[in-house]
N, C-alpha and C positions, 0 to 999 in steps of 0.2 A: 611583413612576410607574405601574408595571404594576398595582398594587392599585387605583389610582384608575380606570384604564381598565376593569378587570374590573368594578368597582362600577358604572360608567356603563353597561356592556353589560348587566349584570344588571337594572338599572333599565329599560333599553330593552326587554328581553325581557318583563319583567313588564307594562310598559305595552302592548305589542303583544298579549299574551295577554288582558289585561283588556278591551282594545278589541274583540278578536274575540268574547269571551263576551258583551259588551254588544250587539254587532250581532246575534248569534244570538237573544238574549233579546228584542230589539226586534222582530225579525222574527216573534215569536209562538211561538217554539219552547218557551217556558217555562223556568223556572229550572233544573230538573234538567239539561236539555240544555245550557243556558248554562254551568252549573257544570262539566259534563263537558268542554265545549269549552275552558273556562278551564284545567282541570287538564291536559288533553291538550296545549294550547298551551304551558303552562309546562314540561311534561316535554320536549316537542320543543325548546323554546328552550334549556333547560338542557343537553340533549344536544348541540345545536349549539354552545352556549357551551363545553362541555367539549372538543369537537373543535377549535374555534378556539383555545382556550387551550393545548391540547397542541401544536397546530401552531406557535403563537407561542413556546412554551417550547423546542420543538425547534429552531426557527430561531435563537432567542437562544443556545441551547447550542452550536449549530454555529458561530455568530459568535464566541463566547467561545473555543471550541476553535481556531478559525482565528487569533484574536488570540494565544493561547498559543503556537501553532505559529510565528507570525511572531516573537514575542518570543524563543522558543527559537532560531530561526534567527539572529536578530540577536545573541543572546548567544554562540552558537557562533562566529559570525564575529568578534565582539569578542575572544573568548578565543583564537581562532586568531591574530588580529593581535597581541594581547598576548604570546602565546607567541613569535611571530616577533621582536617588539621586545625581549623579555627575552633571547632567544637572541643577537640582535645586540649588546645591551648587554653580555652575558657575554663574548662574543668580543672586544668592544672593550676591556673592562676587563682581560681576560686579556692582550691584546696590549700594552696600556699598562703593565701590571704587569711583563710580560717585558721591555719596553723599558727601564722604570725600573730593574729589577733588573740588567739587562745594563749600563746606564750606571753604576750605583753600583758594580757589580763591577769594571768597567773603571777607574773612578775610584780605587777602593781599590788595585787592582793597580798603577796608575800611581804612586800615592803611596808604596806599599810599595817600588816600584822606586827612587823618589827616595831614600827612607831607606836602601835598600841601597847605592846609590852613595855616599851620604854616609858610611855605616858603613865601606865599603871604604877610603875615603880616610883615615878616622880610625884604622883598625886599626894602621897602622904607627906612628902617634904614640903610641897607647895602649900598644903593646908596650914602649916605652922607659921606663925608670924615671923617676919624677918628681924633678927635681933641686931641691935647696934653694938658697938664695942662696950657700951655700958651695960649691956644685957637687956635693954628695953627696945621695944619696937619703935622705930621712928616713922611718923606718918608719911613723910615723903618717900621713904624706902618702901613702905607697905604699898603705897599708890603705884610706885614704879614696878614692883613685883606683880601687882594685880594687872598692870598694863601689859607686861611681858606675857603673863599667863593667858590673858584674853587674846593677845595677838597670836599665840600658838593655837588656842582653841578655835579662833576664827580664820586660821590660815592667812593671816596678814604677815607672812614671812616671805620677803622678796629675794630673788636670786640676782646677784650682780656678777658680771664677768669682766675681767680686765685682761687685755692681751699681754702675752710675753713674747717678745720678738727676738729673732736672730740678729746678730750684729756682724758686719755693718749693714746687711741687706734690709733689716727692719721688716722682715716677713713674719707674720703671726704663726707661731708654731705651738704655742700653748695658751691656755687661759687660766687665770686664777679665779676661783669662785668666792664670793662674799655673801653673807646673809645680812639683810636689813629688816628690822621690825617696824611696823606702823601701828600707831595707837588708833583709837576709835575716831579721832578727827582726821586721820590720814597723815599726821606728822611722822616723819621718819625718825626712828630711834637709832642713833649710831651706837656701835659696840662700846665705845668709851663711856657712853651714858648708862647702858643697862647691864654691862658685864659685872660691874662692881656689886650689884645686888642679885643678879641672876645666878652667879656662881655659888654664893652661900645658900641660896634658896633651892639649889639643885636643878636649875633650869638650863644650864649650859648644855647638858647632854641632849635635852630636847631640841635645842636650836641646832646643835651639831648634827644630830641624826636626821633632822629634816633637811639639812643642807646635803648630807650624804644621799638621801632619797632623791633630791632634785638633781644632784650631780650625775647619778646613775642614769636618770632619764634623759638628761641633756647629752650625755655621752652616746646613749642609744640613738637619739635624734641626729646627732652629727654623723654617726656611723651610717645611719639610714641615707643621709645625703652624700655619702662617700667623702666626708671631710675628715681626714686623718689628723685631728688636732687633739692633744692631750689636755686634761683639766686637772689642776691642782685643787684638791678638796681638803679643807682643814678637818682634822680629827683630833679630839682632845684626849687626854689621859683618862678622863671620866668615861668617854665612850669606849676606849680600849679596855677599861676595867669593868664595864657595865655587864654584870652577870645576866641581866634580863635581856639586853639588846645584842651584845656582841656574838654569842654563839649562833643565834639565828641569822645574824648578818653574815657571819663567816660561812654558814651553810649556803646562803643565797649566792655569795661570791664564788663558792666552790662550783656551783652549777652554772656560773656565768664567767668562766675564766677568760672569755674573749674580751672582757672589759679591762683586763690587766694591762694591756698596752696603752690604754687611753686614760685611765684613772690613777692619779698619783696622790697618795695620802700625805698630808703635810702637818707638822706640829712644830712648835717653837723650840729654840735651842735649849732653853731652860727646862721645858717639859721633857725634852728628849733625855737630858742628863738626869732628870729626877724620876724617870720611869722606874717602876718596880718590877718584880719578877713576873707578875701576872700580865702587865702591859707589854713587857719585853717578849714573853711567850706568844702573846696574841699578835704582836707585830711579826714575829717569826712565822706564825701560821699564815698571815697574809702574804709574806714574802714567798713562802712555799707555793702559793697559788700563782706566783708571778707578778704580784703587785709591788710597785716601787714606792719609796718614801722620799720626802724632802723636808729639810729643816729651814725655818725662817726665824725672824726676830733675832738674828745673829748679832751678838754684842761684842764678841772677840773672835779672832781668827786662830786661836790656839785649839785647833781641832784634834780630837782623838781619832785619827783615821782608821785605826783598827776597829774601834767601836762602831764607826759609821759603816764600815764594810760589813761587819757582822750583822748589822741591822738592815742591810740592803738600802741604805740611804744613797740615792743617786744624784740628788740636787741639793745645793745649799744656796739660799737666797740671802744676800748680804746687801744692806743699804749702801748706795753709792757714797754717801757721806762717811760711813764706817770704813769702807774700802780706801777712800782717799785720805781720811784723817790718819790712817795707819801708816801712810807713806812717811819715810824718814830718809834723809840724805846722809849717808855715811861714807866718808872718803871718796866723794865724788860719784857715788852710785846710789840709786834709789832702792831702799829696802823697806821691810815692814817692821813696825815697832815690836810686834810679837815674834817675828822671825828675822832677826837682824842678819843672820848668816845667809839669807836667801834674797836674791834680787827680786824686787817687787813684780817684775814681769814674768817671773818663773813660778809664782805661787799657783796660778791657774793650772799650769802643767803638772804641778805636784798633786793637786787635787784630782786631776784627770787620771793620774797614775793609780789612784786608789778608787777609781770609778765614780768620782763625784764631780759633777759639772756645776761651776759657779754661775749664778744669775745675779746681776747687779739690779737691785730693785730701788724704787723711789728715785728714779732718774728724772730730773726736772729741767735740765738745761743741756744745750748742745756742747758746752764746755765739758760737762761731766761725761758725755758720750765719748769725746776725744780721749779723756783721761782713762775711761774704762777700757777703750780699745787698746790703749798702750799697755794695759795690764793683761791683754790677751784673753779677755772674758768674752764668751761667745753669745751670751743672752742678756737681754735687758728688759726691765719692766718699770713703768712709771707713767705719770701723767703726760710726759713728753710723747710717749708712744700711744697713749690712749687711756682715758679715764675709765673707771668701772662704770659699766652701763647696765641698766636693768633689762632683764629679758622681757620681751614683749608679752603683754597680757595673754595673747592667744597661745603662745608657747608655754607660758608659765602655767596656764590652766591644765596643760597636758602633763605637768610635772609635779602636781601636788595631790595629796590625798584629799578626799572630800571634807568640807568643813564639818559636816555632821559627824563624820568619823572621829575627828579630833575632839570635838565637843564631848561626844560620848565617852571617849577614852579618858578625858580629863575629869569627867564627872563620876566615873564608876566608883572611885575610891570613897567619895563623900556621900554617894547616894543621892545627890541633888538632881533635880529635874528642871529642864529648860522650859 
């Protein structure tokens, strides 16, 4: 644009100089005088042009400098506002982190206190020899009780999770938690091995309550990672009726009702039927907080749906073999041995009508999956979908009370020193 303007000005100067020379020549001054006037006019014009151009450039440069200054001022203001915002964000994050850390620390301390109370009540029972049916202590049983007790004291209680999937998509929607103990050599003690001696010795509550402890922490960790997956956590009648443990645990859950959507308490069918008044009332208290229940180890499908509904049981886990062994063909249609008037494919719809969702567990083959789908069952669990896997050591370290704490809790009753 500036080049075009300068070109136009140069043309105008040349035209004016030529016109002046022509006027002088016409006046009779002759060609030399006219030429001199032309050259002089051109020199004057270009001198004026140079002054005008320099003034224009100076003005443009000042305008650009002014624009740069304005931009710099705006940038400085923006940087200042950004610095203030970042400072406020840092303070906010720091405050939230401190609050979250304090809440988590308080939660861990409270859960540790719960386990401590439970351990105190168990110590007196653990101190007594384990009797056999003959009334005498058997060395093998005593050794196993000692191994279980030592595993609890040393925090050698591992958490395993097995997926529960939706059918037919096979998408993981829940996990079931299991506890495994390890002896001093690192050998894994399976429940079938230690429960027979742990229950009479009063150690089942300790194992169950440590499992509850870790389930709560795993639920917290999954929620932190925005994973909306529920966890089935076993709870025994002993835990539900434990006067030292349950009231404090209930108080803790009352302060953390946000866990209710992800933590599902599970007990066996026989235990559910045998629960007493104390256990039933404590289950009702958990239900009032929004927590749900599940029954497993189902041996027959003759459910008391009214009782299940009153107890807020929302899931029933039935072995695939139990489900399929119940099938019976009557007059050309498939029914259940326990419910002969009902078609087999309608049983799941009946349970849903009472708010109970069936889960086919111990599914081991694709053939079983097809049969389970024909029964309109929406969830499956078993080695076919994923075996129980131990939580990584790094994660497990975040979900267990300190070993020194458990050792001290188990020793307080006897007054022994490590």
